[in-house]
N, C-alpha and C positions, 0 to 999 in steps of 0.2 A: 336469456335479455336480448336482445335483437335492433341494431341502430344503420341504420340504413339512409345512403344516400347517394349524387350522382358524380363519378368523379368522368370526366370526357368522354361521358353518353355511359358507360357500363355501371353495374349496383356496385359499390363496398356496403361491407355487411359485417357487426365488430356478435358474434358469440362468445357470448358465459359457455364454456364446459363444466361444471360443476361448480367446485370453486375454489381451484387451483387448476383452469384451467380458461382463452380466450381460443378464440380462433380467428382471425380480421379477412374475410374473405377477397378478394380482389374481380376474382366474375366470374363468371362459369360456366368456362368453354378451357378444353389445354388448351391458350395459345401461348408463341414465345413471348409474344411482345410483353403478357400479362406474368408467366415468369419469371421475366427478368424485374417490372416492380416490387419479385415478390422476395426476390434474392434480395436485392437493393431496400427493405421495410425491415427484410432480416435480422441484415443486417446494420442495419438499425442500431431496433433493437436491445442488439447487444456489445454495441459499442454505449450503451449506456448505462451500462454494470450497477443494472434495479434486482440493489440484495431482496436473494430471495428466487430470481428469474434460477430453473434448473435449466434448461433447453431450447428452446426457438429454432422449430420444425420448417422452411419452408417448400412450399406442395405444388400444386401444378396449381396453384387461383388461390391458392393461402396462408395467411406463415399462424402458427400457431403455437402461442405460450406457453409452458409447464413453469412456476414458484408453488416455492410453498403460502398459500392464506394467511400458514402465518406471523411471517415476517417480512410480507408484499401485503402491501393494498390491493387489492382487485380494481378499485373501482381505478383509482387515483390511474392504476397502470396502464387500467380501454381506456382512462381518458392518450396516456399519452401516445399510447397503439393511431388510433386514432394520429392524432397530431401527424405524427410522421406519415401515416398511407396519408395523407389531405396534402402532403406538403414535397421538393422538390424534390426525394430524391435520384441523384448520384450514378445515376445506371451505369456510363460510359467507366466506371469505375473497377466493372468487373466484365475482366476479357471470358475466354474463351479460350481453353487451351480441346487441345487436338492430345487422340487416347486413342490408339487405334490396340485393337484388339481377335492374336489371333483363329482364329476357327474351321475347324475339322468335322465338313457338316455329312451328314447322312453315316446310316451304315447303326451305329453299335449309337455312336456318338449323337447323330438325329433322326433317334426311331419316329418319329410324325414328320418329319422330309419327304417324306411318299401322301400322304394325307394333305400334305398345305399344298401340295401341286394337284395334287387331284383338284382339292376345293381350289385352288386359280385358274384349271382349266389345263394346265403345260407340262412343264418336266420338272423336276426335282433341280438338273441345274439352271434352267431357270428361276428356281427360286431363291437355289446362292445366286445367283446373278443378283438378282430382285434386291436382296439383303440384300446382298457386300452391297450393293451400290449408291451407297449414298451413306451422306453421317444421320447420325439421330444424340439427340439435344440429352440431356440425361434431365428431368425436367425436377426431380425428389428421389432420393432418396428411403423406402421402408420393410417392410411385410419383417424380412432377415436384414444383421449391421452387414452392410453395404451393397443392399439390393436399389441398383439402381432404372429407374424408371426411366425407360426411351423413350422418346417419338418424332415423325414416328410412322410406319412402315406405307408400302405398296399398299395403293388400295387393295391389290391384285388377292395383298397375301396375307389378306390383314383377315386370317382363321379364329375364332371365339375361341373360347379358352374353352376345354374339357372336358364334359358333363361331369365327369364326375373324376375327382384327381386323387392324381397319386401317391400311392402309400410314400414313394421317395426320392427322388428327383439327386441328378448323382452333383453334385460341387464342380461347377463350370457352368452344367447347361446354362446352352440360349434358349431362349425361349424363343415363343406371341402369340401374346394372347390379343387381339383384335388389333388394332393397328398401333400397340408398345410393344416392346422388344427385350428384352434383359434375361438377364445372367444371373446363375445360382449363387449363391456365393457362397454355400459349405450342403452338404447331402438334407433335407426335409420332404417335406411333400408337397405339388401342387401341383397344378392342373392346367400350365402353360406351351404349348404345343412346339418340345425339342426338337427340335430341325441341325441343336448341333451343337462342341461344347472347344471349351478354353481350355490350353494348360492355365492361363496366369492369372493368375489370385487379385476378386474385386476387391476379396476382406483379409489379413492376415494382424493379427491380436499381439501376432511379436515381430514388427511390422512398427517406426518410430510412429509413421502417418499411418494407422494401421487400413482406411478403406483412398481403394484408389479412383474409384470414384468421386465427386464433386456435384450441386446441384451447375448447373450452367455449362458441364463439358460437351466437347463432342467426338461420337467415339464412332471410329470404321473400323470395319468388320472383312477383314482380312483371309478367304478359303486359307486354311494351312498349306 
């Protein structure tokens, strides 16, 4: 099912994904304003306290709601989601936190730094300067627990993913995938261009708050 409307010149679509998931799309591009609305909408849905809702996930330009169809009326939940999306959500309530992440660039920590420099037709030092020279917005968490999708990197170093992913990328690795940058929270396969590594744990299940980063945060990388 798809319900399409116009909201401030942008398409708004609601999709039902199977019998236990609803996804509300507030736009089609990666945009901070759209992402702020997604975060606000996700918060509003959580505040409803609907019985049977298992998880509410804000993404780049959508909010996905997972629920138990045995105890939750999916049609009614869809209507509530659409009602909230059309309302004036309190966008100013979500203050941006700034988190500094130290990074050891290049060498064994950043095996793809040279390739990114060649792609950008600049020196490795320039790649480091360009990557660490701006704050990045955390748009969403996904792929692995604590993996933050951040953007946008300078267009000169926005190198595409590897054609063939590595079977193992070390925890703490800092990578680039086109306009995105991110930190691998644990050892895993991965296809991003690895330019450095941090000792900062972005996910630790033993902490009271396991996730260091959340959607809406600003991250700055500091050369170690």
